[in-house]
C-alpha positions in Angstrom: 53.5 71.6 -4.9 51.1 71.8 -2.0 48.2 69.3 -1.4 45.6 71.8 -1.8 47.3 73.0 -5.2 47.3 68.9 -6.5 43.8 68.7 -6.0 43.0 71.6 -8.3 45.4 70.3 -11.0 43.5 67.0 -10.7 40.0 68.3 -11.2 41.4 71.0 -14.3 42.5 67.5 -16.0 39.1 65.7 -15.5 37.2 68.6 -16.9 39.6 68.9 -20.2 39.3 65.3 -20.5 35.6 65.5 -20.4 35.2 68.2 -22.9 37.8 66.3 -25.2 35.4 62.9 -25.4 32.1 64.1 -24.9 31.3 63.9 -28.6 32.2 60.3 -28.3 30.6 59.2 -25.8 27.1 60.7 -26.5 27.3 57.9 -29.8 27.0 55.4 -27.4 23.2 55.7 -25.9 21.5 52.4 -23.6 19.4 50.1 -25.9 15.8 50.8 -26.0 13.4 48.4 -24.8 12.7 46.9 -28.6 16.6 46.4 -28.8 16.8 44.2 -25.5 14.2 42.2 -26.8 15.8 41.9 -30.4 19.0 40.5 -28.7 17.0 38.1 -26.9 15.4 36.8 -29.6 18.8 36.7 -31.6 20.3 34.9 -28.7 17.7 32.3 -28.6 17.6 31.5 -32.3 21.4 31.2 -31.9 21.0 28.6 -29.1 18.6 26.8 -31.3 21.0 26.2 -34.3 23.7 24.6 -31.6 23.4 20.5 -31.0 21.7 19.7 -28.0 20.0 23.1 -27.1 16.3 24.1 -28.5 14.4 27.8 -28.0 12.6 28.4 -24.8 9.6 28.7 -26.5 9.7 24.9 -28.0 8.6 23.9 -24.3 6.3 24.8 -22.1 5.9 23.7 -18.3 4.3 19.8 -17.6 4.8 19.1 -21.1 5.4 15.7 -21.3 8.5 14.2 -23.0 10.1 10.8 -23.7 13.9 10.1 -23.5 16.0 8.0 -22.6 18.7 8.3 -19.6 22.3 9.1 -20.9 24.5 10.1 -18.3 24.4 9.3 -14.1 26.0 11.5 -12.1 25.8 12.2 -8.1 23.4 15.1 -8.5 21.3 13.5 -11.2 20.5 12.4 -14.6 20.9 13.9 -17.9 18.3 12.5 -20.1 18.6 12.6 -23.8 15.0 13.5 -25.5 13.6 12.3 -28.4 11.3 15.2 -30.2 11.9 17.9 -32.7 15.5 18.0 -32.0 17.2 14.9 -32.2 20.3 15.6 -29.6 18.3 17.4 -27.0 19.6 16.9 -23.9 17.5 17.9 -20.3 18.4 17.8 -16.6 16.8 16.2 -13.6 18.2 17.0 -10.5 18.4 13.9 -7.5 15.2 15.4 -6.2 13.2 15.6 -9.4 13.1 11.7 -9.9 10.7 10.3 -7.1 8.7 11.2 -4.7 10.1 8.9 -2.3 13.6 9.6 -0.9 16.5 8.9 -3.3 20.2 8.2 -1.9 22.1 7.9 -5.5 20.3 8.2 -8.8 21.8 4.9 -9.7 19.4 3.5 -6.9 16.4 3.5 -9.6 18.1 4.7 -12.8 20.4 2.8 -15.3 21.9 4.2 -18.2 19.8 3.3 -21.3 16.3 3.4 -19.3 13.6 5.0 -21.2 11.6 7.5 -19.5 8.9 9.7 -19.5 9.5 13.3 -18.3 8.0 16.3 -17.9 9.7 20.0 -18.4 10.1 21.8 -15.0 11.9 24.9 -16.5 12.9 25.8 -20.0 15.3 28.6 -20.5 17.6 29.3 -23.3 20.6 26.7 -23.1 19.2 25.0 -20.4 16.3 22.3 -19.7 15.1 21.0 -16.5 13.1 18.3 -16.3 11.4 16.1 -13.6 10.0 12.7 -13.6 8.1 12.8 -10.3 4.2 12.2 -10.6 4.1 11.0 -14.3 0.9 9.0 -15.1 0.3 8.4 -11.5 -2.6 8.6 -9.5 -3.2 10.3 -5.7 -3.7 8.9 -2.8 -7.6 9.7 -2.7 -8.3 7.7 -6.5 -7.9 4.5 -4.2 -10.4 3.0 -2.3 -10.2 0.9 1.3 -9.5 -2.6 0.8 -9.0 -2.4 -2.8 -6.8 -5.1 -3.9 -3.7 -4.0 -6.1 -0.7 -5.4 -7.7 2.4 -3.9 -6.4 6.3 -3.8 -7.0 8.6 -3.3 -3.7 10.7 -0.3 -4.4 12.6 -0.6 -0.9 12.8 -2.9 2.0 14.2 -2.4 5.5 13.6 -4.3 8.8 10.2 -2.3 9.3 8.7 -2.7 6.6 8.5 -1.8 2.5 8.1 0.8 0.1 5.5 -0.6 -2.8 4.9 0.9 -6.1 1.0 0.4 -6.7 0.2 3.1 -9.0 0.4 6.1 -6.8 2.3 9.5 -6.8 3.9 8.4 -3.5 4.8 4.9 -2.5 3.0 3.1 0.2 3.9 1.6 3.0 3.9 -2.6 4.0 4.5 -2.7 7.7 6.5 -5.9 8.7 3.4 -7.3 10.8 1.7 -6.9 7.4 3.3 -9.2 5.4 2.2 -12.5 6.8 -0.2 -14.1 9.1 2.2 -14.9 11.7 4.8 -12.7 13.7 7.6 -11.5 11.6 10.7 -9.3 12.8 12.5 -8.5 9.6 10.8 -7.6 6.1 14.0 -8.5 4.7 13.6 -12.1 5.5 10.4 -12.0 3.2 11.0 -9.2 0.4 13.4 -8.0 -1.7 13.6 -4.5 -4.3 11.8 -5.6 -7.5 9.2 -8.2 -6.0 5.8 -8.1 -7.3 2.9 -8.4 -4.2 -0.6 -9.0 -4.1 -1.8 -6.1 -1.6 -4.9 -4.6 0.0 -5.2 -0.9 1.0 -5.2 -1.3 4.6 -5.6 2.5 5.7 -5.5 6.2 3.7 -5.2 8.9 6.1 -3.0 12.4 6.1 0.2 10.5 6.5 0.1 8.1 3.2 -1.3 4.9 2.6 -0.9 1.5 4.1 -1.4 -1.8 2.6 -1.2 -5.4 4.0 -0.6 -9.0 2.4 -2.8 -10.3 4.9 -6.6 -10.6 4.0 -7.6 -10.5 7.6 -6.5 -7.2 8.5 -8.3 -6.0 5.5 -10.8 -3.5 7.1 -14.6 -4.7 5.8 -16.1 -2.3 7.5 -15.2 1.3 9.2 -15.4 1.6 12.9 -18.2 4.2 14.0 -16.3 6.1 16.7 -18.6 7.4 19.6 -21.1 5.1 19.9 -23.1 4.8 23.1 -23.8 1.2 24.3 -27.4 2.5 25.3 -27.9 3.1 21.9 -27.1 -0.2 20.0 -30.3 -2.6 19.2 -30.1 -6.2 18.7 -29.0 -7.2 15.2 -27.4 -4.0 14.3 -24.2 -4.5 12.0 -21.0 -2.7 13.0 -17.0 -2.9 12.0 -14.8 -3.9 14.8 -11.1 -4.6 15.5 -10.0 -7.5 17.9 -8.3 -6.2 20.7 -8.0 -9.6 22.6 -8.3 -13.4 22.4 -9.0 -15.8 24.6 -10.0 -19.7 24.8 -13.7 -18.5 25.8 -14.3 -15.7 22.8 -12.7 -12.7 21.5 -13.0 -9.1 22.6 -13.7 -6.8 20.0 -13.9 -2.8 19.5 -17.1 -1.4 17.9 -16.7 2.4 18.7 -18.4 2.2 22.1 -17.0 3.3 25.6 -16.7 -0.7 26.3 -15.3 -3.5 23.7 -18.1 -6.2 23.1 -17.7 -10.0 23.7 -17.5 -12.2 20.8 -18.1 -16.0 22.3 -16.7 -18.9 20.6 -19.9 -20.3 20.0 -20.9 -17.4 17.7 -18.2 -18.0 15.8 -18.2 -20.1 13.0 -21.6 -21.4 14.2 -19.6 -22.8 17.1 -17.0 -25.1 14.8 -14.1 -23.8 16.2 -11.2 -26.1 17.8 -8.6 -23.2 18.9 -10.2 -19.5 18.3 -6.7 -18.1 18.7 -5.9 -19.9 14.9 -9.0 -18.0 13.1 -8.7 -14.6 15.4 -5.4 -12.5 16.1 -5.3 -9.1 17.8 -5.9 -6.3 15.3 -8.0 -8.5 12.7 -10.6 -6.9 11.0 -14.2 -7.9 11.4 -17.9 -7.7 10.9 -20.0 -8.0 13.5 -23.8 -8.1 14.8 -25.2 -6.8 17.8 -26.3 -9.9 19.6 -27.6 -8.5 22.8 -27.0 -7.3 26.6 -25.7 -9.7 29.4 -25.2 -8.2 32.6 -24.8 -4.5 31.1 -22.2 -6.2 28.3 -22.3 -6.0 25.0 -22.7 -9.5 23.0 -21.4 -10.1 19.5 -21.9 -12.4 17.1 -19.9 -12.7 13.8 -21.1 -11.3 10.5 -18.9 -12.8 7.8 -16.7 -15.5 7.0 -13.4 -15.8 8.4 -10.4 -16.0 5.9 -8.5 -18.0 8.3 -10.6 -20.8 8.0 -9.3 -23.5 5.6 -11.0 -24.3 2.5 -13.4 -26.7 1.9 -13.3 -27.2 -2.2 -10.7 -30.0 -1.7 -13.5 -32.6 0.5 -14.3 -35.1 -2.0 -18.1 -36.2 -1.4 -19.4 -39.7 -0.9 -16.1 -41.2 0.2 -15.1 -42.2 3.4 -12.7 -39.8 5.4 -11.4 -40.2 8.7 -13.1 -37.9 11.7 -11.5 -37.4 15.4 -13.9 -36.3 17.8 -13.3 -32.9 19.6 -16.3 -32.6 21.9 -19.8 -33.9 22.7 -22.4 -31.2 22.4 -26.5 -31.1 22.1 -27.7 -32.9 19.4 -24.2 -34.4 18.4 -20.7 -34.0 18.2 -17.7 -31.5 17.0 -15.4 -33.4 15.0 -12.3 -32.4 13.0 -12.6 -33.9 9.6 -8.8 -34.5 7.8 -9.1 -34.4 4.0 -6.8 -36.1 1.9 -4.5 -33.1 1.1 -4.6 -29.7 2.8 -6.0 -28.9 6.3 -8.9 -30.6 8.6 -11.8 -28.8 9.1 -14.4 -29.0 12.1 -17.8 -29.6 11.2 -21.2 -31.2 13.5 -21.7 -34.3 13.2 -25.6 -34.3 14.0 -27.1 -37.1 16.4 -30.1 -36.3 17.7 -31.3 -39.7 18.5 -28.4 -40.5 20.2 -27.4 -43.6 18.4 -23.9 -42.7 18.9 -23.8 -42.5 22.9 -20.6 -44.9 22.9 -18.5 -42.4 21.1 -15.6 -40.4 23.3 -13.6 -37.3 23.0 -10.5 -38.3 20.9 -12.2 -41.2 19.1 -11.5 -41.7 15.5 -14.7 -42.5 13.2 -15.2 -42.5 9.6 -17.3 -39.9 7.9 -18.7 -39.3 4.9 -19.2 -35.8 3.1 -22.7 -34.9 1.8 -22.4 -31.2 1.1 -19.7 -28.5 1.0 -20.3 -24.7 1.6 -17.5 -23.5 0.2 -18.4 -19.3 0.7 -19.0 -20.3 4.4 -16.0 -23.0 4.0 -18.3 -25.7 6.4 -19.2 -29.3 5.8 -22.2 -31.3 6.1 -21.2 -35.0 7.1 -22.7 -38.3 8.3 -21.3 -41.2 10.1 -20.5 -44.3 7.8 -22.1 -46.8 10.1 -20.8 -50.0 8.7 -17.3 -48.7 9.6 -16.1 -49.7 13.8 -14.9 -46.4 15.8 -11.4 -46.5 16.3 -9.9 -45.2 19.4 -7.2 -42.5 19.0 -3.6 -44.0 20.2 
C-alpha cells in the first residue's frame, strides 16, 4: 500500500469514529458561568469543614488577628490563630515579619510567642499573614527632640537599631551613645536593652536618635541667612563647628560662622570650655553684635554638660580654689561633699582679698543655688585663713 492510500484510509477511519461517538459527546457540554460559581462555593464550603482552614469570605485583607507562633522555619512562621475556627493556621513569610532586615525568623520570634497579625491575602486553603506595621506610628508622628523610651533590636559596630514604636526602627549612631568618644556600639549596648533617647533628626532616610542630651537640636538652623540682615538680640539655632580655648565657632546658617567667646558662656564661669562644648553640639544663641565685620554670639541656654548644683549644702564651709582674678572679684572652683566641682564667682568689689592668688585654696559658703542655670552664689568665710595649694 502506498503512502497516499494509507493517509486516505486514516481519514476515513477518523470520520467513522466521529460519526459513531458524536451522540455521546453532545451530552458533555461546558458548564455555564453559574455552574462554575457554584463549584467554587462548594469547594469553599468543603474547605471550611477541614481542620485549620476557613472560607475565603471570613477574613478580609488588613483584618487584625491574635495568634501564637506554632512553627518556625527558614522561610517564615506558621501562626495558629485564635478566632472562629480554633485550629486555623496562617503563614507569615520572613519578609513580612518586620520592616527591618531579618536573616532568620528565629532572630525575632520564638515558638509560643503571642503575636498580632494582619491578613495579607486569603484564598481557600491558604491564609497569608503579615506582622509588619501592626499598631505602629509613622515617623511623621514624632517630633524633633522628643524624649522616647526604646528597645534595642540589633547592634553593630556603627550603632544600633532601636524600636521606639514606629513602623520602622530608628538608628542610634555610635557617636550618639555617650558624650565621650565611642568606637564600637557593641561595647555599650546589646539586643533587648531599654534606652532613653531623643529624636535627633527626621528626614527621607529615616529617624536618627541620640542618648546625649547636648546633641538635641534646641532650635533648627535657618539656612540661607545673610550676616547683613542679622540684628543684635536675634535668637538663632546653631551647631558647634570647632572649640578653642578662647571660644567656639558656631554655624548659624549664614555665609560665615559666628564666634561664641568663652566670656559669653555661662556668664564667663568656665574653667575649660572643651568640657562644656563639643563639635556637633546643637545650641541656641543670640546675636551679640559684630566686631570687625565678624559675627559675635552669646549663649541663650543652659549647657547640659554643666554639673548640677543641687548637692551643694548652704551655710556650710566648703573648699574653693582660685582659678583667676577678674574685674570685681575672682573666678573660683567650689568642691561639693560629693559630685563634680562647680565654677562660681567670688565678689570682691572693695578688693578686700587682694592677698589671694591663682591656685590658693580658701573656705567659702554657698548663699544661694540657681538649679536652672546651674550656678552658685558664694561668700568667703573670713575667719578661715587662706591655704596654699601644694
